[in-house]
C-alpha positions in Angstrom: 46.2 -182.9 49.0 48.5 -185.6 47.9 48.2 -186.9 44.3 47.1 -190.3 45.7 44.2 -188.7 47.6 43.2 -186.7 44.5 43.4 -189.8 42.3 41.1 -191.6 44.8 38.6 -188.8 44.7 38.6 -188.7 40.9 38.0 -192.5 40.8 34.8 -192.0 43.0 33.3 -189.4 40.6 30.3 -190.4 38.6 31.3 -188.7 35.3 34.4 -188.8 33.2 36.1 -186.1 31.0 34.0 -185.8 27.8 30.7 -187.0 29.4 27.6 -184.9 28.5 25.8 -183.7 31.6 23.1 -181.4 32.7 23.9 -178.8 35.4 21.5 -177.0 37.7 22.0 -173.3 36.7 19.2 -171.5 38.4 16.6 -171.7 41.1 13.7 -172.6 38.8 13.0 -176.4 38.8 13.6 -176.4 35.0 16.9 -174.4 35.2 19.2 -177.0 33.8 21.9 -176.4 31.2 23.6 -179.1 29.0 27.4 -179.3 28.7 30.5 -181.5 28.7 32.8 -182.3 31.6 36.2 -180.8 30.8 38.2 -181.0 34.0 38.2 -182.8 37.4 39.0 -181.2 40.8 38.7 -177.7 39.5 39.9 -174.7 41.5 39.9 -171.0 41.0 41.1 -168.0 43.0 37.6 -167.1 44.2 37.2 -170.4 46.1 38.2 -170.7 49.8 41.6 -172.3 50.5 41.5 -176.1 50.1 38.1 -176.2 48.2 38.0 -178.1 44.9 35.0 -178.5 42.7 34.6 -182.1 41.4 33.9 -180.9 37.8 34.4 -178.0 35.5 31.8 -178.1 32.7 31.8 -176.3 29.4 28.1 -175.5 28.6 26.7 -175.8 25.1 26.8 -172.0 24.9 30.6 -172.0 25.4 30.6 -170.7 29.0 32.6 -172.5 31.7 31.1 -173.3 35.1 32.1 -175.5 38.0 30.0 -178.0 39.8 30.4 -177.6 43.5 29.3 -181.1 44.5 28.8 -184.5 42.7 25.1 -184.8 43.5 22.2 -185.8 41.3 20.2 -182.6 42.2 23.2 -180.5 40.9 24.6 -182.5 38.0 23.0 -185.4 36.1 23.7 -187.5 33.0 22.1 -186.4 29.7 19.3 -188.9 28.9 
């Protein structure tokens, strides 16, 4: 993608770098983990070509995960 398209996608995201969020990390309804947004438009080699995750999050336990979609049932603000 062009840098302009990426910049536009980033502007549409709900969270910013440094925001504290809760991420769905399991199938149980209470399986949420707290962390901090550390990167936008994350990509790693295990993803299909052209796929970007809107966020990479460092969880409070120090592990890094990516959020596959900017949706309230997957990632939400810490309240």
